[in-house]
C-alpha positions, -999 to 999 in steps of 0.1 A, spaced: -793 55 -618 -778 45 -585 -754 17 -582 -764 -13 -561 -746 -17 -529 -733 -50 -516 -745 -62 -482 -724 -46 -455 -712 -18 -478 -716 17 -463 -735 44 -480 -711 68 -499 -702 99 -481 -701 133 -495 -668 151 -493 -670 188 -482 -648 211 -502 -628 233 -479 -626 268 -494 -591 276 -505 -594 312 -517 -586 337 -488 -618 356 -495 -639 325 -493 -622 315 -460 -627 349 -446 -664 349 -455 -668 314 -440 -650 324 -408 -670 356 -403 -703 338 -410 -695 311 -385 -683 335 -358 -712 359 -364 -736 330 -358 -719 314 -327 -698 341 -311 -715 357 -281 -704 388 -263 -690 383 -228 -714 396 -201 -703 430 -186 -712 432 -149 -724 464 -133 -715 461 -96 -711 498 -91 -673 499 -87 -647 500 -114 -625 474 -97 -654 448 -93 -667 454 -128 -632 448 -143 -626 417 -122 -661 404 -129 -656 409 -166 -622 391 -165 -638 362 -146 -666 360 -172 -641 361 -200 -621 333 -184 -652 311 -179 -666 317 -214 -634 316 -235 -604 303 -218 -605 268 -233 -615 281 -267 -592 311 -272 -559 291 -272 -573 265 -297 -588 293 -318 -555 312 -319 -536 281 -330 -562 271 -356 -564 306 -370 -527 313 -371 -524 306 -408 -555 327 -415 -541 357 -397 -507 352 -414 -524 349 -449 -547 379 -444 -522 401 -424 -549 406 -397 -550 398 -360 -575 385 -334 -581 422 -324 -591 431 -359 -614 400 -361 -630 410 -328 -636 446 -341 -652 431 -372 -676 411 -351 -686 439 -328 -718 457 -339 -710 490 -355 -705 518 -329 -706 494 -299 -679 501 -274 -657 472 -261 -664 458 -227 -636 477 -210 -647 510 -227 -682 504 -212 -667 496 -178 -645 527 -177 -673 549 -191 -696 540 -162 -668 546 -136 -673 584 -132 -710 580 -124 -701 553 -98 -675 577 -83 -646 554 -91 -627 580 -112 -629 617 -115 -644 631 -147 -619 646 -170 -623 682 -178 -613 694 -212 -580 714 -212 -585 750 -225 
């Protein structure tokens, strides 16, 4: 049975419980980032220099405002779990997928930007 509200009285609001256990917080963080975190576009201009500069520009445009705020907001999380932003990023990357700079450097020999390394005997 619902209690009658008086005129002008607001509807009761539900209070969301913030997870307190580290495992719950980690699951919530990973679920949120998995849903909303998008990979930064990796350009393919044909030159190592332009690909690297283009990627950095894309990263700046996509994340510059958010990364500082995220670092501050997640500082306690990283301290409590003993992890870092790098480890979090590695968790979010699809298994076996190279990082953006690994992809840029891997395409450089075919573009003639760097010489292919030959294995030492």
